[in-house]
Backbone and ligand atoms as CSV (ligand in chain L), in Angstrom:
chain,resi,resn,atom,element,x,y,z
A,1,UNK,N,N,98.412,152.604,166.849
A,1,UNK,CA,C,99.197,153.310,167.892
A,1,UNK,C,C,100.621,152.829,167.820
A,2,UNK,N,N,101.532,153.771,168.038
A,2,UNK,CA,C,102.968,153.455,168.038
A,2,UNK,C,C,103.259,152.544,169.225
A,3,UNK,N,N,104.053,151.542,168.993
A,3,UNK,CA,C,104.444,150.661,170.137
A,3,UNK,C,C,105.744,151.109,170.748
A,4,UNK,N,N,106.490,150.203,171.297
A,4,UNK,CA,C,107.783,150.517,171.891
A,4,UNK,C,C,107.656,151.399,173.092
A,5,UNK,N,N,108.743,152.071,173.460
A,5,UNK,CA,C,108.782,152.857,174.694
A,5,UNK,C,C,107.680,153.903,174.713
A,6,UNK,N,N,107.483,154.549,173.561
A,6,UNK,CA,C,106.477,155.606,173.502
A,6,UNK,C,C,105.082,155.053,173.824
A,7,UNK,N,N,104.793,153.868,173.231
A,7,UNK,CA,C,103.499,153.201,173.517
A,7,UNK,C,C,103.357,152.830,174.985
A,8,UNK,N,N,104.457,152.393,175.574
A,8,UNK,CA,C,104.366,152.021,177.018
A,8,UNK,C,C,104.123,153.237,177.879
A,9,UNK,N,N,104.799,154.364,177.537
A,9,UNK,CA,C,104.610,155.548,178.355
A,9,UNK,C,C,103.164,156.097,178.172
A,10,UNK,N,N,102.720,156.036,176.909
A,10,UNK,CA,C,101.331,156.490,176.607
A,10,UNK,C,C,100.345,155.736,177.464
A,11,UNK,N,N,100.500,154.379,177.476
A,11,UNK,CA,C,99.590,153.521,178.208
A,11,UNK,C,C,99.676,153.815,179.690
A,12,UNK,N,N,100.872,154.018,180.186
A,12,UNK,CA,C,101.001,154.281,181.612
A,12,UNK,C,C,100.360,155.606,182.012
A,13,UNK,N,N,100.536,156.625,181.222
A,13,UNK,CA,C,99.814,157.877,181.503
A,13,UNK,C,C,98.297,157.721,181.482
A,14,UNK,N,N,97.813,156.984,180.455
A,14,UNK,CA,C,96.364,156.790,180.300
A,14,UNK,C,C,95.791,155.982,181.469
A,15,UNK,N,N,96.559,155.019,181.997
A,15,UNK,CA,C,96.071,154.255,183.154
A,15,UNK,C,C,96.002,155.109,184.401
A,16,UNK,N,N,96.834,156.156,184.398
A,16,UNK,CA,C,96.923,157.019,185.628
A,16,UNK,C,C,96.398,158.444,185.345
A,17,UNK,N,N,95.445,158.529,184.468
A,17,UNK,CA,C,94.896,159.835,184.128
A,17,UNK,C,C,94.407,160.535,185.385
A,18,UNK,N,N,94.799,161.823,185.557
A,18,UNK,CA,C,94.373,162.604,186.674
A,18,UNK,C,C,95.231,162.384,187.918
A,19,UNK,N,N,96.194,161.443,187.850
A,19,UNK,CA,C,97.068,161.219,188.996
A,19,UNK,C,C,98.460,161.652,188.695
A,20,UNK,N,N,99.187,162.113,189.732
A,20,UNK,CA,C,100.567,162.522,189.539
A,20,UNK,C,C,101.437,161.298,189.468
A,21,UNK,N,N,102.275,161.273,188.479
A,21,UNK,CA,C,103.265,160.141,188.337
A,21,UNK,C,C,104.658,160.755,188.358
A,22,UNK,N,N,105.665,159.924,188.730
A,22,UNK,CA,C,107.012,160.463,188.919
A,22,UNK,C,C,107.870,159.979,187.759
A,23,UNK,N,N,109.009,160.732,187.565
A,23,UNK,CA,C,109.936,160.358,186.501
A,23,UNK,C,C,110.483,158.947,186.714
A,24,UNK,N,N,110.588,158.576,188.021
A,24,UNK,CA,C,111.157,157.204,188.267
A,24,UNK,C,C,110.191,156.136,187.744
A,25,UNK,N,N,108.889,156.334,188.007
A,25,UNK,CA,C,107.901,155.352,187.474
A,25,UNK,C,C,107.963,155.293,185.974
A,26,UNK,N,N,108.042,156.514,185.389
A,26,UNK,CA,C,107.994,156.596,183.898
A,26,UNK,C,C,109.234,155.870,183.330
A,27,UNK,N,N,110.407,156.133,183.919
A,27,UNK,CA,C,111.672,155.530,183.430
A,27,UNK,C,C,111.561,154.029,183.537
A,28,UNK,N,N,110.903,153.537,184.614
A,28,UNK,CA,C,110.755,152.097,184.802
A,28,UNK,C,C,109.898,151.491,183.721
A,29,UNK,N,N,108.804,152.184,183.444
A,29,UNK,CA,C,107.858,151.678,182.431
A,29,UNK,C,C,108.488,151.712,181.047
A,30,UNK,N,N,109.204,152.850,180.776
A,30,UNK,CA,C,109.758,153.089,179.408
A,30,UNK,C,C,110.887,152.109,179.124
A,31,UNK,N,N,111.676,151.764,180.092
A,31,UNK,CA,C,112.858,150.909,179.939
A,31,UNK,C,C,113.862,151.484,178.955
A,32,UNK,N,N,113.807,152.796,178.824
A,32,UNK,CA,C,114.845,153.459,177.989
A,32,UNK,C,C,115.355,154.658,178.788
A,33,UNK,N,N,116.552,155.166,178.436
A,33,UNK,CA,C,117.148,156.272,179.126
A,33,UNK,C,C,116.466,157.579,178.758
A,34,UNK,N,N,116.127,157.724,177.422
A,34,UNK,CA,C,115.661,159.023,176.964
A,34,UNK,C,C,114.131,159.101,176.957
A,35,UNK,N,N,113.521,158.837,178.091
A,35,UNK,CA,C,112.056,158.890,178.148
A,35,UNK,C,C,111.538,160.333,178.040
A,36,UNK,N,N,112.331,161.319,178.412
A,36,UNK,CA,C,111.887,162.693,178.344
A,36,UNK,C,C,111.475,163.078,176.878
A,37,UNK,N,N,112.321,162.582,175.928
A,37,UNK,CA,C,111.994,162.892,174.551
A,37,UNK,C,C,110.666,162.279,174.117
A,38,UNK,N,N,110.361,161.026,174.633
A,38,UNK,CA,C,109.128,160.393,174.302
A,38,UNK,C,C,107.908,161.182,174.858
A,39,UNK,N,N,108.086,161.756,176.119
A,39,UNK,CA,C,107.042,162.554,176.683
A,39,UNK,C,C,106.832,163.763,175.817
A,40,UNK,N,N,107.896,164.386,175.410
A,40,UNK,CA,C,107.737,165.557,174.515
A,40,UNK,C,C,106.965,165.199,173.232
A,41,UNK,N,N,107.265,164.033,172.645
A,41,UNK,CA,C,106.578,163.573,171.465
A,41,UNK,C,C,105.065,163.394,171.717
A,42,UNK,N,N,104.778,162.761,172.868
A,42,UNK,CA,C,103.379,162.545,173.197
A,42,UNK,C,C,102.631,163.861,173.332
A,43,UNK,N,N,103.289,164.867,173.869
A,43,UNK,CA,C,102.647,166.203,174.006
A,43,UNK,C,C,102.572,166.926,172.681
A,44,UNK,N,N,103.753,166.946,171.967
A,44,UNK,CA,C,103.841,167.821,170.828
A,44,UNK,C,C,103.300,167.213,169.553
A,45,UNK,N,N,103.343,165.870,169.450
A,45,UNK,CA,C,102.920,165.234,168.211
A,45,UNK,C,C,101.516,164.617,168.367
A,46,UNK,N,N,101.163,164.142,169.612
A,46,UNK,CA,C,99.929,163.481,169.786
A,46,UNK,C,C,98.950,164.341,170.513
A,47,UNK,N,N,99.396,165.486,171.066
A,47,UNK,CA,C,98.508,166.394,171.770
A,47,UNK,C,C,97.973,165.908,173.091
A,48,UNK,N,N,98.771,164.908,173.682
A,48,UNK,CA,C,98.351,164.497,175.038
A,48,UNK,C,C,98.547,165.591,176.068
A,49,UNK,N,N,97.535,165.718,176.975
A,49,UNK,CA,C,97.574,166.797,177.945
A,49,UNK,C,C,98.451,166.461,179.135
A,50,UNK,N,N,99.765,166.238,178.884
A,50,UNK,CA,C,100.676,165.924,179.958
A,50,UNK,C,C,101.319,167.205,180.481
A,51,UNK,N,N,101.201,167.484,181.767
A,51,UNK,CA,C,101.724,168.696,182.357
A,51,UNK,C,C,102.873,168.373,183.265
A,52,UNK,N,N,103.811,169.340,183.412
A,52,UNK,CA,C,104.930,169.200,184.356
A,52,UNK,C,C,105.007,170.398,185.246
A,53,UNK,N,N,106.061,170.492,186.064
A,53,UNK,CA,C,106.197,171.607,186.938
A,53,UNK,C,C,106.347,172.933,186.169
A,54,UNK,N,N,106.694,172.799,184.891
A,54,UNK,CA,C,106.775,174.070,184.090
A,54,UNK,C,C,105.372,174.603,183.795
A,55,UNK,N,N,104.364,173.735,183.813
A,55,UNK,CA,C,103.002,174.172,183.496
A,55,UNK,C,C,102.196,174.476,184.815
A,56,UNK,N,N,102.521,173.691,185.833
A,56,UNK,CA,C,101.717,173.775,187.071
A,56,UNK,C,C,102.606,173.906,188.287
A,57,UNK,N,N,102.319,174.919,189.109
A,57,UNK,CA,C,103.163,175.191,190.284
A,57,UNK,C,C,103.018,174.124,191.374
A,58,UNK,N,N,101.872,173.327,191.324
A,58,UNK,CA,C,101.732,172.303,192.317
A,58,UNK,C,C,102.475,171.030,192.027
A,59,UNK,N,N,103.207,170.982,190.915
A,59,UNK,CA,C,103.982,169.789,190.589
A,59,UNK,C,C,105.496,170.067,190.893
A,60,UNK,N,N,106.132,168.987,191.369
A,60,UNK,CA,C,107.590,169.071,191.628
A,60,UNK,C,C,108.283,168.728,190.306
A,61,UNK,N,N,109.604,169.074,190.226
A,61,UNK,CA,C,110.343,168.875,188.968
A,61,UNK,C,C,110.339,167.344,188.527
A,62,UNK,N,N,110.123,166.422,189.410
A,62,UNK,CA,C,110.156,164.997,188.979
A,62,UNK,C,C,108.774,164.458,188.821
A,63,UNK,N,N,107.784,165.365,188.735
A,63,UNK,CA,C,106.387,164.872,188.609
A,63,UNK,C,C,105.728,165.288,187.283
A,64,UNK,N,N,104.867,164.437,186.817
A,64,UNK,CA,C,104.014,164.717,185.618
A,64,UNK,C,C,102.601,164.305,185.940
A,65,UNK,N,N,101.663,164.848,185.149
A,65,UNK,CA,C,100.269,164.419,185.214
A,65,UNK,C,C,99.614,164.542,183.864
A,66,UNK,N,N,98.866,163.468,183.527
A,66,UNK,CA,C,98.030,163.543,182.319
A,66,UNK,C,C,96.633,164.064,182.820
A,67,UNK,N,N,96.308,165.271,182.353
A,67,UNK,CA,C,95.118,165.904,182.938
A,67,UNK,C,C,93.820,165.311,182.434
A,68,UNK,N,N,93.792,164.893,181.219
A,68,UNK,CA,C,92.546,164.256,180.756
A,68,UNK,C,C,92.881,163.410,179.504
A,69,UNK,N,N,91.962,162.540,179.160
A,69,UNK,CA,C,92.211,161.632,178.014
A,69,UNK,C,C,91.944,162.297,176.672
A,70,UNK,N,N,91.305,163.457,176.671
A,70,UNK,CA,C,91.071,164.110,175.430
A,70,UNK,C,C,92.376,164.750,174.922
A,71,UNK,N,N,92.579,164.677,173.633
A,71,UNK,CA,C,93.826,165.259,173.059
A,71,UNK,C,C,93.638,166.730,172.738
A,72,UNK,N,N,94.729,167.451,172.749
A,72,UNK,CA,C,94.732,168.836,172.313
A,72,UNK,C,C,94.695,168.857,170.791
A,73,UNK,N,N,93.481,169.218,170.203
A,73,UNK,CA,C,93.387,169.085,168.739
A,73,UNK,C,C,94.320,170.000,167.966
A,74,UNK,N,N,94.661,171.185,168.473
A,74,UNK,CA,C,95.510,172.129,167.721
A,74,UNK,C,C,96.879,171.540,167.553
A,75,UNK,N,N,97.341,170.764,168.558
A,75,UNK,CA,C,98.648,170.178,168.468
A,75,UNK,C,C,98.668,168.874,167.698
A,76,UNK,N,N,97.706,167.974,168.073
A,76,UNK,CA,C,97.696,166.647,167.465
A,76,UNK,C,C,97.428,166.644,165.968
A,77,UNK,N,N,96.678,167.680,165.522
A,77,UNK,CA,C,96.363,167.734,164.130
A,77,UNK,C,C,97.555,168.004,163.177
A,78,UNK,N,N,98.612,168.506,163.840
A,78,UNK,CA,C,99.762,168.906,163.016
A,78,UNK,C,C,100.441,167.676,162.319
A,79,UNK,N,N,100.356,167.668,161.004
A,79,UNK,CA,C,100.999,166.612,160.268
A,79,UNK,C,C,102.255,167.237,159.636
A,80,UNK,N,N,103.424,166.583,159.842
A,80,UNK,CA,C,104.640,167.161,159.318
A,80,UNK,C,C,104.602,167.238,157.817
A,81,UNK,N,N,105.362,168.177,157.223
A,81,UNK,CA,C,105.385,168.283,155.736
A,81,UNK,C,C,105.820,166.990,155.038
A,82,UNK,N,N,106.710,166.230,155.664
A,82,UNK,CA,C,107.182,164.998,155.061
A,82,UNK,C,C,106.033,163.963,155.057
A,83,UNK,N,N,105.335,163.875,156.171
A,83,UNK,CA,C,104.221,162.921,156.279
A,83,UNK,C,C,103.128,163.335,155.323
A,84,UNK,N,N,102.825,164.632,155.221
A,84,UNK,CA,C,101.787,165.129,154.342
A,84,UNK,C,C,102.130,164.714,152.875
A,85,UNK,N,N,103.377,164.876,152.460
A,85,UNK,CA,C,103.805,164.522,151.133
A,85,UNK,C,C,103.634,163.027,150.909
A,86,UNK,N,N,104.020,162.249,151.944
A,86,UNK,CA,C,103.900,160.772,151.824
A,86,UNK,C,C,102.413,160.374,151.561
A,87,UNK,N,N,101.496,160.948,152.379
A,87,UNK,CA,C,100.052,160.604,152.235
A,87,UNK,C,C,99.548,161.097,150.854
A,88,UNK,N,N,99.948,162.222,150.437
A,88,UNK,CA,C,99.528,162.775,149.133
A,88,UNK,C,C,99.939,161.791,148.015
A,89,UNK,N,N,101.211,161.370,148.129
A,89,UNK,CA,C,101.704,160.441,147.039
A,89,UNK,C,C,100.984,159.098,147.111
A,90,UNK,N,N,100.738,158.588,148.350
A,90,UNK,CA,C,100.098,157.318,148.473
A,90,UNK,C,C,98.726,157.335,147.895
A,91,UNK,N,N,98.002,158.486,148.065
A,91,UNK,CA,C,96.595,158.622,147.597
A,91,UNK,C,C,96.559,159.252,146.236
A,92,UNK,N,N,97.712,159.339,145.550
A,92,UNK,CA,C,97.725,159.828,144.198
A,92,UNK,C,C,97.232,161.272,143.973
A,93,UNK,N,N,97.478,162.088,145.043
A,93,UNK,CA,C,97.077,163.509,144.972
A,93,UNK,C,C,95.626,163.624,144.593
A,94,UNK,N,N,94.765,162.768,145.161
A,94,UNK,CA,C,93.370,162.661,144.771
A,94,UNK,C,C,92.466,162.581,146.004
A,95,UNK,N,N,91.400,163.320,146.037
A,95,UNK,CA,C,90.423,163.235,147.135
A,95,UNK,C,C,89.917,161.776,147.219
A,96,UNK,N,N,89.944,161.205,148.424
A,96,UNK,CA,C,89.535,159.787,148.551
A,96,UNK,C,C,88.016,159.634,148.587
A,97,UNK,N,N,87.288,160.695,148.636
A,97,UNK,CA,C,85.836,160.629,148.597
A,97,UNK,C,C,85.240,160.910,147.252
A,98,UNK,N,N,85.740,161.965,146.584
A,98,UNK,CA,C,85.102,162.381,145.292
A,98,UNK,C,C,86.041,162.279,144.087
A,99,UNK,N,N,87.342,162.090,144.315
A,99,UNK,CA,C,88.233,161.912,143.224
A,99,UNK,C,C,88.795,163.224,142.642
A,100,UNK,N,N,88.416,164.331,143.253
A,100,UNK,CA,C,88.974,165.624,142.715
A,100,UNK,C,C,90.439,165.722,143.042
A,101,UNK,N,N,91.161,166.480,142.268
A,101,UNK,CA,C,92.536,166.753,142.553
A,101,UNK,C,C,92.657,168.272,142.756
A,102,UNK,N,N,93.819,168.678,143.418
A,102,UNK,CA,C,94.035,170.061,143.729
A,102,UNK,C,C,93.880,170.932,142.541
A,103,UNK,N,N,93.133,172.076,142.621
A,103,UNK,CA,C,92.940,172.978,141.480
A,103,UNK,C,C,91.669,172.661,140.704
A,104,UNK,N,N,90.987,171.540,140.995
A,104,UNK,CA,C,89.655,171.309,140.362
A,104,UNK,C,C,88.700,172.314,140.908
A,105,UNK,N,N,87.619,172.648,140.125
A,105,UNK,CA,C,86.624,173.633,140.605
A,105,UNK,C,C,85.974,173.105,141.856
A,106,UNK,N,N,85.716,174.000,142.844
A,106,UNK,CA,C,84.982,173.682,144.043
A,106,UNK,C,C,83.497,173.523,143.761
A,107,UNK,N,N,82.897,172.345,144.093
A,107,UNK,CA,C,81.524,172.093,143.754
A,107,UNK,C,C,80.539,173.080,144.490
A,108,UNK,N,N,80.954,173.551,145.641
A,108,UNK,CA,C,80.083,174.443,146.400
A,108,UNK,C,C,80.299,175.907,145.928
A,109,UNK,N,N,81.395,176.141,145.223
A,109,UNK,CA,C,81.675,177.521,144.756
A,109,UNK,C,C,82.518,177.423,143.487
A,110,UNK,N,N,81.889,177.198,142.322
A,110,UNK,CA,C,82.656,176.979,141.028
A,110,UNK,C,C,83.698,178.065,140.722
A,111,UNK,N,N,83.523,179.206,141.298
A,111,UNK,CA,C,84.506,180.283,141.020
A,111,UNK,C,C,85.860,179.978,141.659
A,112,UNK,N,N,85.819,179.167,142.747
A,112,UNK,CA,C,87.107,178.869,143.398
A,112,UNK,C,C,87.523,177.419,143.216
A,113,UNK,N,N,88.750,177.082,143.639
A,113,UNK,CA,C,89.267,175.768,143.401
A,113,UNK,C,C,89.477,175.039,144.692
A,114,UNK,N,N,89.411,173.701,144.634
A,114,UNK,CA,C,89.619,172.939,145.882
A,114,UNK,C,C,91.118,172.842,146.168
A,115,UNK,N,N,91.406,172.745,147.444
A,115,UNK,CA,C,92.784,172.403,147.915
A,115,UNK,C,C,92.718,170.993,148.463
A,116,UNK,N,N,93.854,170.318,148.456
A,116,UNK,CA,C,93.906,168.989,149.064
A,116,UNK,C,C,94.347,169.116,150.538
A,117,UNK,N,N,93.682,168.439,151.426
A,117,UNK,CA,C,94.031,168.495,152.836
A,117,UNK,C,C,94.223,167.026,153.323
A,118,UNK,N,N,94.954,166.922,154.445
A,118,UNK,CA,C,95.116,165.576,155.066
A,118,UNK,C,C,94.071,165.462,156.162
A,119,UNK,N,N,93.253,164.408,156.006
A,119,UNK,CA,C,92.099,164.179,156.934
A,119,UNK,C,C,92.421,163.036,157.879
A,120,UNK,N,N,91.974,163.128,159.122
A,120,UNK,CA,C,92.078,162.056,160.089
A,120,UNK,C,C,90.789,161.216,160.092
A,121,UNK,N,N,90.866,159.936,159.719
A,121,UNK,CA,C,89.699,159.079,159.702
A,121,UNK,C,C,89.018,159.063,161.050
A,122,UNK,N,N,89.785,158.742,162.094
A,122,UNK,CA,C,89.280,158.920,163.457
A,122,UNK,C,C,89.795,160.250,163.923
A,123,UNK,N,N,88.913,161.275,164.159
A,123,UNK,CA,C,89.400,162.611,164.506
A,123,UNK,C,C,90.252,162.582,165.759
A,124,UNK,N,N,91.177,163.560,165.816
A,124,UNK,CA,C,92.016,163.716,166.981
A,124,UNK,C,C,91.150,163.812,168.266
A,125,UNK,N,N,90.049,164.511,168.147
A,125,UNK,CA,C,89.226,164.747,169.316
A,125,UNK,C,C,88.552,163.435,169.802
A,126,UNK,N,N,88.540,162.413,168.990
A,126,UNK,CA,C,88.042,161.132,169.387
A,126,UNK,C,C,89.146,160.127,169.624
A,127,UNK,N,N,90.353,160.625,169.843
A,127,UNK,CA,C,91.447,159.771,170.185
A,127,UNK,C,C,92.311,159.265,168.972
A,128,UNK,N,N,91.990,159.787,167.799
A,128,UNK,CA,C,92.769,159.372,166.606
A,128,UNK,C,C,94.119,160.098,166.640
A,129,UNK,N,N,95.073,159.545,165.919
A,129,UNK,CA,C,96.403,160.144,165.928
A,129,UNK,C,C,96.914,160.299,164.483
A,130,UNK,N,N,98.212,160.547,164.372
A,130,UNK,CA,C,98.827,160.763,163.024
A,130,UNK,C,C,99.439,159.483,162.459
A,131,UNK,N,N,98.846,158.342,162.832
A,131,UNK,CA,C,99.332,157.103,162.248
A,131,UNK,C,C,98.931,157.103,160.784
A,132,UNK,N,N,99.768,156.434,159.943
A,132,UNK,CA,C,99.542,156.465,158.504
A,132,UNK,C,C,98.167,155.940,158.108
A,133,UNK,N,N,97.719,154.860,158.769
A,133,UNK,CA,C,96.476,154.250,158.385
A,133,UNK,C,C,95.242,155.036,158.933
A,134,UNK,N,N,95.521,156.146,159.678
A,134,UNK,CA,C,94.447,156.994,160.141
A,134,UNK,C,C,94.402,158.285,159.267
A,135,UNK,N,N,95.238,158.337,158.249
A,135,UNK,CA,C,95.319,159.594,157.398
A,135,UNK,C,C,94.929,159.305,155.971
A,136,UNK,N,N,94.278,160.273,155.356
A,136,UNK,CA,C,93.961,160.155,153.995
A,136,UNK,C,C,93.789,161.561,153.383
A,137,UNK,N,N,93.789,161.603,152.032
A,137,UNK,CA,C,93.670,162.872,151.323
A,137,UNK,C,C,92.160,163.175,151.073
A,138,UNK,N,N,91.738,164.409,151.421
A,138,UNK,CA,C,90.440,164.850,151.035
A,138,UNK,C,C,90.601,166.163,150.355
A,139,UNK,N,N,89.610,166.556,149.493
A,139,UNK,CA,C,89.595,167.914,148.988
A,139,UNK,C,C,88.950,168.799,150.040
A,140,UNK,N,N,89.188,170.111,149.877
A,140,UNK,CA,C,88.701,171.035,150.909
A,140,UNK,C,C,87.165,171.028,150.951
A,141,UNK,N,N,86.482,170.693,149.846
A,141,UNK,CA,C,85.000,170.692,149.892
A,141,UNK,C,C,84.483,169.501,150.683
A,142,UNK,N,N,85.072,168.293,150.432
A,142,UNK,CA,C,84.658,167.094,151.197
A,142,UNK,C,C,85.034,167.249,152.642
A,143,UNK,N,N,86.183,167.852,152.908
A,143,UNK,CA,C,86.636,168.039,154.303
A,143,UNK,C,C,85.634,168.923,155.056
A,144,UNK,N,N,85.229,169.987,154.364
A,144,UNK,CA,C,84.258,170.903,154.972
A,144,UNK,C,C,82.955,170.204,155.264
A,145,UNK,N,N,82.470,169.474,154.301
A,145,UNK,CA,C,81.213,168.700,154.489
A,145,UNK,C,C,81.352,167.744,155.605
A,146,UNK,N,N,82.478,167.113,155.753
A,146,UNK,CA,C,82.672,166.111,156.807
A,146,UNK,C,C,82.669,166.776,158.165
A,147,UNK,N,N,83.369,167.891,158.323
A,147,UNK,CA,C,83.419,168.541,159.635
A,147,UNK,C,C,82.058,169.083,160.053
A,148,UNK,N,N,81.200,169.322,159.065
A,148,UNK,CA,C,79.867,169.796,159.460
A,148,UNK,C,C,78.996,168.721,160.049
A,149,UNK,N,N,79.246,167.430,159.686
A,149,UNK,CA,C,78.404,166.317,160.204
A,149,UNK,C,C,79.041,165.687,161.380
A,150,UNK,N,N,80.318,165.994,161.611
A,150,UNK,CA,C,81.052,165.290,162.726
A,150,UNK,C,C,80.427,165.708,164.054
A,151,UNK,N,N,79.958,164.712,164.847
A,151,UNK,CA,C,79.414,165.064,166.131
A,151,UNK,C,C,80.483,165.597,167.070
A,152,UNK,N,N,80.089,166.468,168.028
A,152,UNK,CA,C,81.120,166.970,168.960
A,152,UNK,C,C,81.619,165.851,169.818
A,153,UNK,N,N,82.848,165.969,170.310
A,153,UNK,CA,C,83.445,164.863,171.060
A,153,UNK,C,C,82.667,164.695,172.392
A,154,UNK,N,N,82.590,163.463,172.864
A,154,UNK,CA,C,81.758,163.134,173.973
A,154,UNK,C,C,82.524,163.131,175.329
A,155,UNK,N,N,83.445,164.062,175.470
A,155,UNK,CA,C,84.135,164.163,176.741
A,155,UNK,C,C,83.153,164.692,177.797
A,156,UNK,N,N,83.443,164.357,179.036
A,156,UNK,CA,C,82.544,164.845,180.138
A,156,UNK,C,C,82.417,166.374,180.121
A,157,UNK,N,N,83.563,167.070,179.875
A,157,UNK,CA,C,83.510,168.528,179.867
A,157,UNK,C,C,82.566,169.071,178.778
A,158,UNK,N,N,82.684,168.402,177.555
A,158,UNK,CA,C,81.786,168.867,176.529
A,158,UNK,C,C,80.352,168.638,176.798
A,159,UNK,N,N,80.095,167.412,177.332
A,159,UNK,CA,C,78.639,167.072,177.666
A,159,UNK,C,C,78.116,168.000,178.721
A,160,UNK,N,N,78.935,168.265,179.737
A,160,UNK,CA,C,78.525,169.172,180.779
A,160,UNK,C,C,78.186,170.541,180.254
A,161,UNK,N,N,79.095,171.001,179.385
A,161,UNK,CA,C,78.842,172.351,178.801
A,161,UNK,C,C,77.535,172.415,178.025
A,162,UNK,N,N,77.180,171.295,177.309
A,162,UNK,CA,C,75.912,171.249,176.607
A,162,UNK,C,C,74.743,171.194,177.542
A,163,UNK,N,N,74.851,170.460,178.625
A,163,UNK,CA,C,73.815,170.347,179.590
A,163,UNK,C,C,73.557,171.688,180.220
A,164,UNK,N,N,74.663,172.394,180.537
A,164,UNK,CA,C,74.485,173.755,181.181
A,164,UNK,C,C,73.790,174.701,180.288
A,165,UNK,N,N,73.926,174.531,178.973
A,165,UNK,CA,C,73.216,175.442,178.034
A,165,UNK,C,C,71.728,175.045,177.829
A,166,UNK,N,N,71.404,173.836,178.257
A,166,UNK,CA,C,70.042,173.337,178.007
A,166,UNK,C,C,69.065,174.021,178.965
A,167,UNK,N,N,67.773,174.037,178.616
A,167,UNK,CA,C,66.725,174.622,179.510
A,167,UNK,C,C,66.701,173.837,180.845
A,168,UNK,N,N,66.292,174.496,181.879
A,168,UNK,CA,C,66.245,173.995,183.232
A,168,UNK,C,C,65.475,172.634,183.248
A,169,UNK,N,N,64.362,172.566,182.499
A,169,UNK,CA,C,63.528,171.362,182.508
A,169,UNK,C,C,64.328,170.145,182.005
A,170,UNK,N,N,65.132,170.386,180.895
A,170,UNK,CA,C,65.958,169.321,180.338
A,170,UNK,C,C,67.033,168.906,181.365
A,171,UNK,N,N,67.631,169.902,181.998
A,171,UNK,CA,C,68.641,169.595,182.999
A,171,UNK,C,C,68.053,168.722,184.106
A,172,UNK,N,N,66.849,168.999,184.523
A,172,UNK,CA,C,66.209,168.179,185.576
A,172,UNK,C,C,65.992,166.758,185.100
A,173,UNK,N,N,65.580,166.598,183.808
A,173,UNK,CA,C,65.396,165.257,183.310
A,173,UNK,C,C,66.688,164.468,183.264
A,174,UNK,N,N,67.801,165.130,182.849
A,174,UNK,CA,C,69.067,164.466,182.819
A,174,UNK,C,C,69.504,164.053,184.229
A,175,UNK,N,N,69.285,165.015,185.133
A,175,UNK,CA,C,69.638,164.708,186.516
A,175,UNK,C,C,68.855,163.513,187.074
A,176,UNK,N,N,67.552,163.476,186.802
A,176,UNK,CA,C,66.718,162.348,187.260
A,176,UNK,C,C,67.217,161.066,186.686
A,177,UNK,N,N,67.507,161.057,185.407
A,177,UNK,CA,C,67.895,159.828,184.659
A,177,UNK,C,C,69.234,159.343,185.243
A,178,UNK,N,N,70.191,160.222,185.469
A,178,UNK,CA,C,71.465,159.798,186.023
A,178,UNK,C,C,71.330,159.298,187.456
A,179,UNK,N,N,70.452,159.963,188.239
A,179,UNK,CA,C,70.296,159.602,189.613
A,179,UNK,C,C,69.731,158.160,189.674
A,180,UNK,N,N,68.731,157.868,188.750
A,180,UNK,CA,C,68.140,156.551,188.737
A,180,UNK,C,C,69.202,155.511,188.352
A,181,UNK,N,N,70.127,155.880,187.370
A,181,UNK,CA,C,71.157,154.953,186.921
A,181,UNK,C,C,72.135,154.614,188.071
A,182,UNK,N,N,72.476,155.636,188.821
A,182,UNK,CA,C,73.591,155.415,189.752
A,182,UNK,C,C,73.131,155.105,191.223
A,183,UNK,N,N,71.839,155.176,191.448
A,183,UNK,CA,C,71.331,154.864,192.798
A,183,UNK,C,C,71.464,153.422,193.153
L,1,ZN,ZN,ZN,86.423,165.559,147.600
């Protein structure tokens, strides 16, 4: 995780998840003048769900809120072209699982060729970011195989959605088990 002002602001938001924080508190934590830019980076590069009065009418212009600890995958997954090239060069333009390079035949479909993609070792949905040691080169075939076995993220929202889809009998069992745990 990036340190410095950005790291301090990230930690502050995460400690206050679901609570409204003010620009004054953020400025104090950040200890820099240009904290607004760091907030933009946390939203646009790390996919943190930080909302302002521009997103929510219940917030005042000096208020922000981190809505949840899960990252927005579509935003956080974005790796800049420069960073992509850096990781490709570091990994020798080679898939780190099978050793294929771009243009090699696809093992699942020999008629087509693999592409090289940048993979997150810890997925964004599990709190991973675009740090260099969390990135590696995979071929499209290995990447596809990996995403098929990746379990869904264990956020409360996702778990609840799965429980709601379960049969009534299973829901009752979950309810009973949780009630026993928290009684
Ligand atoms: Zn591969």
